[in-house]
C-alpha positions in Angstrom: 0.0 0.0 0.0 2.8 2.5 0.9 4.7 1.6 -2.3 1.7 2.2 -4.5 1.0 5.5 -2.7 4.6 6.6 -3.3 4.4 5.6 -6.9 1.2 7.7 -7.4 2.9 10.7 -5.8 5.9 10.2 -8.0 3.7 9.9 -11.1 1.7 13.1 -10.2 4.9 15.1 -9.6 6.6 13.9 -12.8 3.4 14.4 -14.7 3.2 18.1 -13.5 6.9 18.7 -14.3 6.6 17.1 -17.8 3.4 19.1 -18.6 5.1 22.3 -17.7 8.0 21.3 -20.0 5.8 20.4 -23.0 2.1 20.5 -23.9 2.3 17.0 -25.5 4.3 15.4 -22.7 1.3 13.7 -20.9 -0.2 12.2 -24.2 3.2 11.0 -25.4 4.0 9.5 -22.0 0.6 7.9 -21.8 1.0 6.3 -25.3 4.5 5.0 -24.4 3.2 3.6 -21.1 0.3 1.8 -22.8 2.7 0.3 -25.3 4.9 -0.9 -22.5 1.9 -2.2 -20.5 0.8 -4.3 -23.6 4.2 -5.9 -23.6 4.1 -6.6 -19.9 0.6 -8.0 -20.2 1.9 -10.8 -22.3 5.4 -11.3 -20.8 4.8 -11.0 -17.1 2.0 -13.6 -16.7 4.1 -16.0 -18.8 7.2 -15.4 -16.7 5.3 -15.8 -13.5 3.7 -19.0 -14.8 7.0 -20.4 -15.9 8.5 -19.5 -12.4 5.6 -21.3 -10.7 6.1 -24.4 -12.8 9.9 -24.1 -12.0 9.0 -24.0 -8.2 7.2 -27.3 -8.6 10.1 -28.9 -10.5 13.1 -27.6 -8.6 14.3 -30.2 -6.1 14.3 -28.5 -2.6 17.1 -30.7 -1.3 19.5 -29.8 -4.1 18.5 -26.1 -4.0 18.8 -26.1 -0.2 22.1 -27.7 -0.3 23.6 -25.4 -3.0 22.1 -22.1 -2.0 20.0 -22.7 1.0 20.2 -20.6 4.3 22.8 -23.0 5.7 25.0 -23.1 2.7 27.1 -20.1 4.0 29.8 -18.6 1.9 29.9 -21.5 -0.6 26.2 -20.9 -1.2 26.7 -17.2 -1.6 29.5 -18.0 -4.2 27.3 -20.5 -6.0 24.4 -18.0 -6.1 26.8 -15.3 -7.5 27.9 -17.7 -10.2 24.3 -18.6 -11.0 23.2 -15.0 -11.1 25.9 -14.1 -13.6 24.4 -16.6 -16.2 20.8 -15.9 -15.5 19.3 -15.1 -19.0 17.0 -12.2 -19.8 15.8 -9.2 -18.1 13.7 -8.7 -14.8 10.8 -10.6 -16.2 12.9 -13.7 -16.1 15.4 -13.1 -13.3 12.9 -12.1 -10.6 10.5 -14.9 -11.1 13.5 -17.2 -11.2 14.7 -15.8 -7.9 11.2 -16.5 -6.4 11.3 -20.0 -7.7 14.8 -20.5 -6.1 13.4 -18.9 -2.7 10.3 -21.2 -2.8 12.6 -24.2 -3.4 14.7 -23.4 -0.3 17.2 -20.7 -1.3 18.5 -18.5 1.5 18.0 -14.7 1.5 21.6 -13.8 1.5 22.2 -16.2 -1.3 19.3 -14.5 -3.3 20.8 -11.1 -2.6 24.0 -12.4 -4.2 22.1 -14.0 -7.1 20.2 -10.8 -8.0 23.2 -8.5 -7.5 25.3 -10.8 -9.7 22.6 -10.8 -12.3 22.4 -7.1 -12.3 26.2 -6.4 -12.2 28.0 -9.5 -13.8 25.5 -10.7 -16.5 27.6 -12.6 -18.8 25.1 -12.6 -21.6 24.8 -8.8 -21.4 28.6 -8.5 -21.4 29.0 -10.6 -24.5 26.0 -9.3 -26.4 26.3 -5.6 -25.6 29.3 -4.4 -23.5 32.1 -6.1 -25.3 31.1 -5.2 -28.8 29.9 -1.7 -28.0 32.4 -0.5 -25.3 35.3 -2.9 -25.9 37.4 -5.2 -23.8 39.2 -2.4 -21.8 35.9 -1.1 -20.5 34.6 -4.6 -19.7 37.8 -5.6 -17.8 37.6 -2.4 -15.8 33.8 -2.7 -15.0 33.9 -6.4 -14.2 37.1 -5.8 -12.1 35.4 -3.2 -10.1 32.1 -5.0 -9.6 33.3 -8.6 -9.3 33.2 -8.6 -5.5 29.9 -6.8 -5.1 27.6 -9.8 -5.3 29.5 -12.0 -2.6 29.9 -8.8 -0.5 26.2 -8.0 -0.7 25.3 -11.6 0.2 27.8 -11.5 3.2 26.3 -8.2 4.4 22.8 -9.6 4.1 23.8 -12.6 6.1 25.3 -10.4 8.8 22.2 -8.2 8.9 20.0 -11.3 9.3 22.3 -12.6 12.0 22.1 -9.3 13.9 18.4 -9.1 13.5 17.7 -12.6 15.0 
């Protein structure tokens, strides 16, 4: 409820600012939002359904052993590796993360998985970064961000340990 209220406030403020900048801003933005919503209306339910099927298929004992709450640092590292090869955008990655969670993945491991997906995505590196920005940029960016997913997972584990 709070998130929706904040989003509505943000939309109203941005709408007022956009309208002040351009007379056609609201209709242009509305058309763009509807086009995106049409895409979402197809992709999101399919991704959620696929993730729900995956939840039924994933063996809890294997997921729990590999990236479960008791898998510790090795689980965080395994989740980091898995996150780096997750395909697609958020419509695939987040439903997959939910499936892993439902199958027994730990929260720190999921933090590492999603952080890795967003910072170390191998598919994105090969398809976009390397050809467009070159190997020097890729080496620098990956070198700078390589430790972020395990660090994020470790910090999440520490926060959960303190909160118990």
